[in-house]
N, C-alpha and C positions, 0 to 999 in steps of 0.2 A: 504493499499499500504506500502511497505517496502522502506526505504531510506537508503543507504549504507553511513555510516559516519566512517572513518578511519577503524577499523576492527571489525565493526559490522553493521548490519543492524537492523534498528529502525523502529517499526511500527508505521504509522501515519494514523489517518483518514484523508481522503481528506478534509472534512467538516472543519477540525481544520486548514487548511493552509490558513492564511490571504493573504500573497504575498511572492513572491520569488524573491530574488534579486541577480544579476549576480555580481560576484566578480573575474574578471578574469577566471581562471580555475574551480572556485567553485561557487556552488550556495548555497545561503543562504535561507533556508526555515523558514520564520517566522511563528509562531504558535499562535493561539488564547490564549493559557496559558501565552504568553509572552516570551515563550523558543523559541530557534531556533536550527537548525539543518544545518551544514555545509556538503557538499557532492561535491566530485570530479564528476561534470558531467556537460552537456551543456542542454541549453533551449529545443533544439531540442528533446532529449531524454525525458526531464521532461514533456514538453507537450503533447508527445505521451501517457504519463500515466494519465494525467489531463482530466476531462471531458470538452469539448469544450463550453457546455453549461454555465458552472460555472466560467471558468477561460479565460482571455484575455490578451495578449500581450499589453502592452501601451508603450514600450520602448525597446531600444535594451538591457536594464538591468533589466527590471522589468517585472513580470507577476502578475496581481491580481485577486483575488477571489471576483466577483461582489457582493457576499453578505456581505462583510465587508466594503464596501465603504461607509463611513459616508457623505462625500460631494466632489464636484467636483468645483475647483476653476480655472477658465481658463484653463491653462495648466499643472495643477496638481491635483491629486486625493488624498483625505484625507482618511486615515484609522487609526482611534484613533487619535494619536497626528502626526503620522508620514506623510509627504507629499511626495509624487511619482510624478515625473515629468510624462508627457504624450509628447512623441515626435511628430514631424510634420508627420513622415512617419506612425504612429499607430494613429493618432489623428481623420480622418475621420471615420475609421471602430469602434473606440472606442465610438464616440458620436452616430454613428448609431445603435451601439449595445444596447447602454442605452437610445435611443430614445429622444435623445436632438439635 
């Protein structure tokens, strides 16, 4: 998939996306190599491009790749050293999806 960032489109393998963080009008796409891409986009457009089987929305500001989840702590997901909140509105669907 290609992600537009500033004046270029960057090729990204979907399997390399760990999580996506919303920052006002931008999305920060965090990659497995420790780098990230900032793109002027919204979650609706991004979710249309991502496989539903692998990615899940867990908060108004976060989408995670299930493959990279290290652990789940009450209302947080741990991916490497980063803790991602799980909001009440997405909590039930997330826990059903991971069978907890």
